[in-house]
C-alpha positions, 0 to 999 in steps of 0.5 A, spaced: 689 548 076 696 550 079 692 554 084 687 548 085 693 544 086 697 549 091 690 549 095 690 542 095 697 541 097 696 546 103 690 542 105 693 536 106 699 539 109 695 542 114 691 536 115 698 532 117 700 537 122 693 536 125 694 529 126 701 530 128 699 535 134 693 530 136 698 525 137 703 529 141 697 531 145 695 524 146 703 523 148 703 528 154 704 525 161 698 527 166 700 528 173 696 529 179 698 532 186 698 527 192 698 528 199 706 528 202 707 522 206 709 524 213 716 520 215 715 514 219 714 515 227 720 514 231 718 509 236 718 512 243 715 510 250 710 514 255 716 514 260 721 517 255 716 522 253 714 524 260 722 525 261 722 529 255 717 534 258 720 534 265 727 536 262 723 541 258 720 544 264 727 544 268 730 547 263 727 554 265 728 557 271 726 564 270 724 568 264 724 575 262 721 577 255 718 582 251 712 579 247 707 582 242 700 580 244 694 578 239 688 578 242 681 575 239 675 579 237 670 579 243 675 576 248 676 579 255 683 581 253 680 585 247 675 588 251 681 592 255 686 593 249 682 593 242 683 600 241 691 599 240 694 596 234 701 595 237 700 591 244 707 589 247 707 585 254 713 585 259 713 578 262 717 575 268 717 568 270 720 564 275 719 557 276 715 553 279 709 558 280 711 566 280 709 570 274 708 577 272 705 580 266 704 588 264 701 590 258 703 596 255 700 601 250 704 603 243 708 609 243 707 612 250 708 605 253 703 606 258 700 600 262 694 597 260 694 592 265 698 589 270 698 582 273 701 577 278 700 570 281 704 566 286 701 560 285 696 561 290 693 568 289 693 572 283 692 580 282 690 584 276 690 591 276 686 595 270 688 602 270 683 604 265 677 602 270 681 603 276 679 596 278 684 591 282 682 584 282 684 579 287 682 572 287 685 564 288 688 561 283 684 555 284 677 558 282 675 555 275 668 558 274 668 564 269 666 570 273 660 574 270 664 580 269 669 578 263 675 582 266 675 578 272 677 572 267 684 575 266 688 570 270 696 570 270 695 563 272 693 561 265 699 565 262 703 561 266 701 554 265 702 556 257 709 558 258 711 553 263 707 546 262 705 543 269 710 537 271 707 530 272 705 529 279 708 521 279 705 520 286 698 522 284 698 522 276 699 516 271 700 517 264 700 513 257 701 514 250 697 513 244 698 515 236 694 521 233 694 523 225 691 529 223 692 533 217 697 528 214 702 529 220 703 524 226 703 525 233 705 522 240 700 524 245 701 523 252 695 522 256 696 524 264 690 522 268 689 521 276 685 516 279 679 518 283 674 515 288 671 508 285 677 507 281 675 512 276 680 515 272 680 523 270 683 526 264 687 532 266 692 533 260 693 531 253 700 533 251 702 533 243 709 531 241 711 531 233 712 524 232 719 525 228 722 531 232 719 530 239 718 537 239 712 539 244 706 542 239 700 542 244 697 541 251 690 540 252 687 541 259 681 538 262 676 539 267 672 534 271 667 533 266 672 532 261 671 538 257 677 542 254 678 548 259 685 551 256 688 549 249 695 551 248 699 550 241 706 552 240 710 553 234 717 556 231 722 554 236 728 558 237 734 557 241 735 562 247 742 562 250 741 554 250 734 553 251 730 551 246 723 554 246 717 556 242 717 563 239 710 563 238 704 561 243 697 560 242 692 560 248 685 558 247 680 559 253 673 557 251 669 557 257 673 564 259 671 567 252 678 569 250 684 567 246 691 570 246 697 569 241 703 571 244 710 572 240 716 573 243 720 579 241 726 578 246 727 573 251 732 571 256 732 565 260 735 563 267 738 570 270 736 572 277 730 576 278 729 580 284 723 578 289 720 585 289 719 584 281 713 579 283 710 584 288 703 588 286 700 592 291 693 596 290 694 603 288 690 608 293 685 610 288 683 603 286 677 599 287 678 592 290 674 586 287 675 580 291 674 573 286 672 567 289 669 569 296 662 568 295 658 563 298 657 556 294 664 557 291 662 561 286 666 567 283 663 574 286 665 581 283 665 588 286 659 592 285 
């Protein structure tokens, strides 16, 4: 009997404990994650954004930099440097239109490519192919030979956003929301014959910090020909500049990431540093000299 009473007591205690645990479980507070609400945008006008863009460009007179390059698989850049795992580039830039970029192999740091542009003409030297490519910066149609699409002007426009030509271009601002973030977008347009407006560029700013985050370049058909994204801003001798830049050229079939390892701004650069002469043993390929304005490469 005592044993029976003990078992019954234990049973009743266990039952009471179960009821307590169930009650406690019902009292547990359940929470769920919700998307963070971005801070409200700071009011700004199109004129203020255009002025900020102008000041950011004017802050850079020259730049001397060492960059790490991240070409995408299948791009024209990877066709030249895919066999390397540590590609660095020395970059010289002088506002408004001069740029030189030399890609170097790891360890021995031999030249993979060397290219310059003065805003009117570009030159690209590919030592491994013994090809020296020359053409006008105004050529926009992709070449049949993908290597001819390596244009220093693309890099220049990514590093130094073109200024707004107030005599021929107009602009307005609109607000965009993506991935729980708010942006101000400065739309830059030009008026063509028949009062048609042609979209040239869309410049994206963070609505809270006003940092430049993205620039889209458009062709006359309204298609994006270049998409540049900026991140990880740092201060270099008083110049606020992104340390990581991602450049995408869909029609030219390449994307390129550029990360600044070292950078010096607004120090004099000798004019001869922007001179690139054809090596004696190189084959010269002229681009943009064929009939009909199409790109023409050498045989």
